[in-house]
C-alpha positions as CSV (number, residue, x, y, z in Angstrom):
1,M,40.4,-42.9,3.9
2,K,37.1,-44.3,2.2
3,V,37.8,-45.3,-1.3
4,L,35.2,-44.3,-3.6
5,K,33.2,-46.7,-5.8
6,A,32.3,-46.0,-9.6
7,A,30.1,-47.7,-12.1
8,I,30.6,-47.4,-15.7
9,Y,28.2,-47.4,-18.8
10,T,29.0,-48.0,-22.4
11,R,26.6,-48.1,-25.4
12,V,27.0,-48.7,-28.9
13,S,24.4,-48.2,-31.6
14,S,25.2,-50.7,-34.2
15,A,26.1,-54.4,-34.4
16,D,29.4,-53.7,-36.1
17,Q,30.6,-51.5,-33.0
18,H,32.1,-52.5,-29.9
19,P,32.2,-50.7,-26.6
20,E,35.6,-51.8,-25.7
21,M,37.3,-48.5,-26.5
22,Q,34.9,-46.7,-24.4
23,R,35.3,-49.4,-21.6
24,S,38.9,-49.1,-21.6
25,E,39.0,-45.3,-21.5
26,L,36.4,-45.3,-18.7
27,V,38.3,-48.1,-16.5
28,E,41.5,-46.0,-16.9
29,Y,39.8,-42.7,-15.8
30,V,38.4,-44.7,-12.7
31,K,42.0,-45.7,-11.8
32,R,43.6,-42.5,-12.3
33,R,41.0,-41.2,-9.6
34,G,41.8,-43.8,-7.2
35,W,38.3,-45.1,-7.1
36,S,37.1,-48.7,-7.0
37,L,35.4,-50.1,-10.1
38,Y,32.2,-51.5,-8.6
39,K,30.3,-52.5,-11.6
40,E,30.1,-52.3,-15.4
41,Y,27.0,-51.8,-17.4
42,S,26.7,-52.1,-21.2
43,D,24.2,-51.9,-24.0
44,K,24.7,-52.9,-27.6
45,M,21.8,-51.6,-29.6
46,S,20.3,-49.1,-31.9
47,G,20.2,-45.6,-30.7
48,E,16.7,-45.3,-31.6
49,I,15.5,-47.8,-28.8
50,E,13.8,-46.0,-25.8
51,R,14.6,-48.6,-23.4
52,R,18.3,-49.7,-22.5
53,P,18.2,-52.6,-20.2
54,A,21.9,-51.9,-18.8
55,L,21.1,-48.3,-18.4
56,D,17.7,-49.1,-16.4
57,A,19.8,-51.5,-14.3
58,L,22.3,-48.8,-13.5
59,F,19.5,-46.5,-12.5
60,E,17.8,-49.3,-10.5
61,D,21.0,-50.0,-8.7
62,I,21.5,-46.4,-7.8
63,T,18.1,-46.1,-6.4
64,R,18.5,-49.1,-4.3
65,S,21.8,-48.0,-2.8
66,Y,20.0,-44.7,-1.4
């Protein structure tokens, strides 16, 4: 049986926030599903910024894999 791969993305919108809580919940979700955690992406920036480098990288990786 082929194990599915998953990528996770976290984002916080202020300097005093940390993505660790989001990350730990997402990693646990991936484990419960029996998936393999392929890669993690994270942005730490204001929600008002239109470009998010890690999210852009995630979409680029998805596009390249198909």
